[in-house]
N, C-alpha and C positions, 0 to 999 in steps of 0.2 A: 417612599420612592414615588415619583410622579407617574401617572398613567398618560397615555397618548393625548387625551383631551386636555388634561391639565397643562401638559407641555405646550400644546398649541395655543391655549388661552394665554399662557405667560409670554410666549414668544410673539404673540400678536397684540399685546397690550400697549396702549399709548401712555406716554409719560412725558413730563416737562423736559425741554431741551432737545427734543428730537421731533422733526417734522413727521406728520402722520404718513407721509409717502416714503419715508426712509425706513429701511429694514433694520432690525436688530442684527448685530454682527454675530451670527451663529450659523454654523454650516448646515443646519437643518432648514434654514430659510434661504430661498433663492435670492442671490445677491445681484446677479447681472441682469436685472430686469427693471425697466422704467415703466411705472404704471401710467395709465391715462394717455397712452401713445395712440393717437387717432389713426396712425398708419396701420395699426393692428386691431382696430375696433372689431370686437367679436360680432358675429351674426346675432340678430335678435331672436331667432328661433331656428330649429333644425331644418335640414333640407333632405328630402327623400327623392328617389328616382321618380320621374314623371310617369313611369310605366305602372306604378303601383295603383291599385283601385282607389278611387276617390269618391266620397259620398258627401255632397253638399248638405248642410244642415238647414232646416227651415229658418228663413230670415226673421220671421215674426216670433217673438217670445210669448209663450202662453202666459196669460195674466194670473196673478195671485191676488188675494183679497185681504189677508191678515195685516194689520198695522205692523210696521217694522219693529217698534218697541216690544210688542207682544211676542214676535218671533224671537227676538234677542233675549227676551225673558224666559223663553222655553214654553210658552203657552202653545199647546197643540193647534196646528192649522188644519183646515179641511184637506183630505187626501186627494191628490190628483194622480192620474195614470202616468207611469214612467214610460213614455213613448219617445220617439226620436226628437220631437220638438222640445219636450221637457228636458231630455238629456242635453240638447243643445243649449237650452236656457241656463242650466246649471253650469256647464262648461264656460259659456260666454260670461256669465256674471262672476266667474272666478278668474278667468284668464284671457277673455277676448280683448281684441284691440278696440278701445273706445275713443282714443284721441291720438292724433299725430301732430308732428311739427316738423318743419323743414329746417335743417341745420347745415347750410352750405359750408364747406364742400363735402360734408359727410353724408348727405342724403336725408332720407326720411327716418324720423325717430318714432317708434311705435310704443304707445303707452297702453298698458293693460288695465283691466277693470280693477284689479287689486294693486295696491302700491308696492314699490320696491325701492330699496336703498340705492341712491344714485341712478335710478331708472335703469337698472341693469337687468332685471327680470330673468334671474338665473334658473328658471324652472321650465319643465315640460309636463304636459298632461297626456295620459294614455287612458283608453277605456278598454277593459278586458271583458268581453261579452261571451258567456258560454252558450252553447246551443240550447234552444228552448226558452229563450228570454223574451217571449212575447214578440212585439214588433221591432225590437232592437236587432240590428244586424250582427250575427255571430262573427267573432274574430277579435283580434287585438288591433286597436285603432289609435293612431296619433292624432291629437287635436291640433289642427292648423288654426292658430288664433287670428291670423289676418284674413283668411278666406272663410272662416267659420265653416269648416268642413272636417270630415274624418278621412284619414288616409289609412288604409288597411295595411298593417305591417306584419301581421302574423295570423295563424289559424286560430280557431276558437280554443280557449283554455278549458281545463277541467275544473269544475267547482260548482257551487250552488248559485251564486248571485253575481251580477255585474259588479265590476270594481273599477274605480278611478285611481290610477297610479300617478303619483307625483314624483318626478325625478329632479335632481339638482345637476347643474352644469357649472362646475367650479371655475372654469376659465372665464365665463361670462361676467362673474362678479370679482374674480381675482384680478382681472384686467385693471380694475380700479383700486381694489383694497388689498391686493396681495393675498397672503395666506389668511388674513383676517376675514376675507370673503367667505370662508367656511361658516363663520357665525351668521353672515348675511344670508346664506342659502337657507338656513333654518328659520331665521327671522322672517324672511320673505315667504317661505313655505307656510308658516303659521298664519301670516297675514292673509295669504291667498286662501288657505283652508278655512279661515273664519268666514269668508264670503261663500265658499263652496258649500260648507255645512249649513250656513244660514239660508242660502238659496234653496237647498234641498228641504230644510225644515219648513220654509214658507209654502212649499208645495205638499206638505204633509207626508214626505217620503222618508223612510228610515235610512239613516246614513251613519255608519259606524266607522270611527277613525282607528286605524291600526298603525302602530309604529314598530311593532315587533313582528318580524316575518323572516322568511329565508331569503336574505338579501341576494345571494347569487342566483337563486331561482327566479326571483322577481326581475332581476337585471336581465336574465335571459329572456323572460317573457316579453319585455318591451324593447330588447335590442340595445340595452345600455352596456358599455364596455367596462364599467367599474372604475375607470380612471377619469375620463373626461365627462362621464355621466353615471350617476348611481341613484338607486331608489331612495326616496326620503320618507314617503308615507303612502298609505293605502286607505281609500274610503270605500266600504262595501255598501251597496245599495240594496238592502233587503235580505240579508243572510250572510253566510260565510263566503268570503270573497273567492272568486275563481282566479287562482294564481298559478295553477300548474300548466306550463306551456305545452301546446301540442307539438311545437317545433320552435327553434330559436327565431326570433323576429328579425326582420330586415333592420340593420343598425342605423342607416341614415348617417348624416354628417352633422356634428355639432358646430363645426367651424372649418374654415379652409386650413388653418394651422393652429389648433388649440395647444395651449401650453400647460404642462403638468406642474403642479406644486406638490412635490413628494410628501411633505408633511401633512398636507390635506388628505392625500390618498391614504396614508398610513393611519391617520386619525379616523377617517371614515370606516375603514375596514377593521379597525380595532373594536368597533362597536357593532359589527355584523352579528346576526343571529342565524340559526339553522332551521328554526321551526316557527310556525305562526303562533303568536301569542294572543292574549285576550284583547278585545277592543277597549278603548278608553271608556270609562264609565259615563253614562248619560246623567247629567245633574238634574235635580228636581227643578220644576218651574219656579221662578221668582218674579211674579207679576208686579208691575209698577203702574201707577196712574198715568194715563196719556190721553191727550186730546188730538194728537197728530195722526191722521189717517193714512199717511204715505206708506207705501209698501216697501219691503226691503229692496225690491228691484229699482224703485225710484231713488232710494237712498244710495245704492251702489253706483248708479249712473251719475248721481249728483256729487258724490264724494271725490276728492282728489287729495294729494299730499300737499297740505297748505305750506306755502313757501314764505309767507310773511303774515305776522299777527299784529294786532293793534294792542300795544301794551296798556293803553288807557281804558280798554274795555274788559270788564270782568264777566263772570258767569255766576248764576245762582248756585247756592250750596247744593240744591237738588241735582244740578247737572253733574257735579262731582260725585255725589253719593250714588246716584243712579248709574252713572257710567262705571264706577269701580265695582259696584255690586254685581251688575250684569256681566261686565267684562271678565270677572274672575269666577263666574259660575263653573264649578268643576275643576278649577285650576288651583294647585296648592303652592305655586311659586310665590315667595314673599314679595310684597310690593310696598313701596314708600310713595308718599305724595308730598311734593313741594308746592305749597299753595302760594301763589303770587297775588291773585285778584279774584277771590271767591267770596261772594257776599256772606256775611255772618260767620266768617271763619278767619281767624287771625293769621296773617302771613307767617309761615313757619314750615318746617319739615316734620312730617308725621309718618308713623308706621301704620299703614292701613290694617285693620279698620278703625284704629283708635285715633279719633280726631280731637280728643280732649287733652292729650298730654304730648306737647311738642318734643321732638328730639332736638331740634334747633329752633329757637324763637327768632322772630323778626324777618325782615325781607331776605329772601333767598335768591333774588334776581342776579346779583353780582356773582355769587358763588356758582350758580348754575351756568351762567354765561361762560365763566372760566373753565368749569369742568367739562362743558360741552364744546370745548375747543373754539371758543369765541364765536359760536353760532347763535344768532340773535333769537331764534325761536325759543330756546330754553329760557331766555330772559323775558321775552315778550308774551309768553303763553299765560293763560289764567292759572293753569296748574300743570305740573309735570309728574307723570307716573313713572316710577323707577322700579323695574323688575330686577331682583337680585337673588343670588343663591350662594350657598356654602360649597365651593368647588371641591373641598376636601372630601365631601360625601358623594361625589358624582364620579361614576365610571364613564368610559367612552360612549356607551349607549344612553345612559341617563343624562349625560351632558347634551347629547342630541335632543332628547325629549324636553329638557329644561329650556333650551334655546327655542325649540318649536313652540312650547307652551307660552313663552314670553311673546313670541310673534302672534300667537292666537289672541292673546290679551290685547296686544297693540292693534290688531285688525279689528277686533270688536270695539275698541275705543274709537277708532276711526268712524265706524258705522254709527256708534252711539252719539259721537260728537255731532255728526251731520243730522242725525235724527232729532237732536236737542238744540239745534240752532248754532252750533259752533263748528270748528274745524280741528284737524289734528295732523300731526306729522311725527314719524319716528326720528330718533336722534342717537348719534354715537357720542362718545365721552372719553375722558381721560381716566383710564383704568386705575392708575396709581393713586388717584384722589378718593376713590369710592369708599374703602373701609373706614377711613377717618371721617369722611363726610356723613356716612350712615351710622357711625358709632357702633359698628358691628363687623365681625369678621366675615364679610360677604363681598362677593364680586358682582358688579352690575352685569345684567344681560342686555337690556335695551331701555332707552328712555322713550316715552311717548308724551309729546307736548300737545296740550289741548287749550284752545283759545279762540278768539274771534278773528277770522280772516281780515286782512287789510285790503282786500280786493274781492271782486265777485268772480268766483270760479266758474268755468264753463262746464255745462252738463255734458257728460259723455254721450257718444252716439250709439246707435244700435248696430247689430251685425251687418257688416258690409258698408256701413255709413259712419265711420269715425269722424269726430269733429276736429277740425284743424285748429290748433291753439298756438298762442305765442308763449314764449318762455318767460316765466316770472322770476326775477332775480331775488334772492334773499336779501334781508335788510343789511346784513353784515357778511 
């Protein structure tokens, strides 16, 4: 018998003969809904009463010195103090607004430091600071990504260490992807957390990731209602996270008229926990040679979701091996690699880390183009990393964690690609083709395309000074 996550995955899978915007005819899927309706465009972030206390964060980001590849490899960095400026740096490099574009008549589009499928950014960040946390302000604070400020929404929590709480807003991504947007919330959360955790590591700060916690309690802590917003992950900064609310937080508004997807709500709550679990293990360092002195801060501001890649340009084999080795540190989700243009590696599909025995030999460009719903990036990339899992072994909570883990790998691959002179972008796919293509009883979680950009991306701006960019259309 299917569990809730397996049902959601099946009912949100793409297959030939049905447009990706069309729902499966099943009563558990909302039928009377038209996605991508700009008359219902969701807000880009929450809104709170202007009467709540607001604390601007320092606009200058404290510098770090360790090279980005060293940080991504887990090499310890010099420890810096966790003060308000450092907290602001970590929040900004995870979720701050770094670019904007005007899209008449829809207004300003806000692009965050971390990538998001369809530029939907279905996440919010809160900081729970217990009393006695040095110079950090006690209380529960929402991070305003556009103003780079903290809005106090609740009293100080009980606990040992400050915690950053990530929540998901399903309407924001469901507006485009229907119930499949549930997957995107966790992909995007993993991508964002890859930058948050790396930014903390670059400052030598301990940061532990938790995905098992008392969901209802954490929702109350940040004012999430459990339907239109629910907790996704917690990052503790230096000890057990302070997650016991002093009182329920001000809820704010996620949108003027958010829409519920009942299957998403049921799937999320099927994976709820009642107690705080252990943090994710910290993997051992895996140093790699590097002559690039750029810091992770520079890489994060330089990176963007590459919209077009040059199919005639390849990458060295070391780019592939270094990227996969470091991206998968501490992650046990199976990954495959479709190599299109990698020096000294025959074009083929491989199961990582074995690059000596192809699963499918020869060019994979046409197959990947078809499986990726005729999206050119999967064909034009130098290689495509494919995260996959045996869903029969996953319950509702472990399904969340698998999707989050695949997003963490995708986010790291983005950073590694830019650190190694390439670009990257996440990609969705035709689910029905995956088991046959991989020659294994697995379902894909996410594709990450890595290759050489076909244009020069704009470097992101600093707090309060986002860079205005023009939209780059994909090749197909």
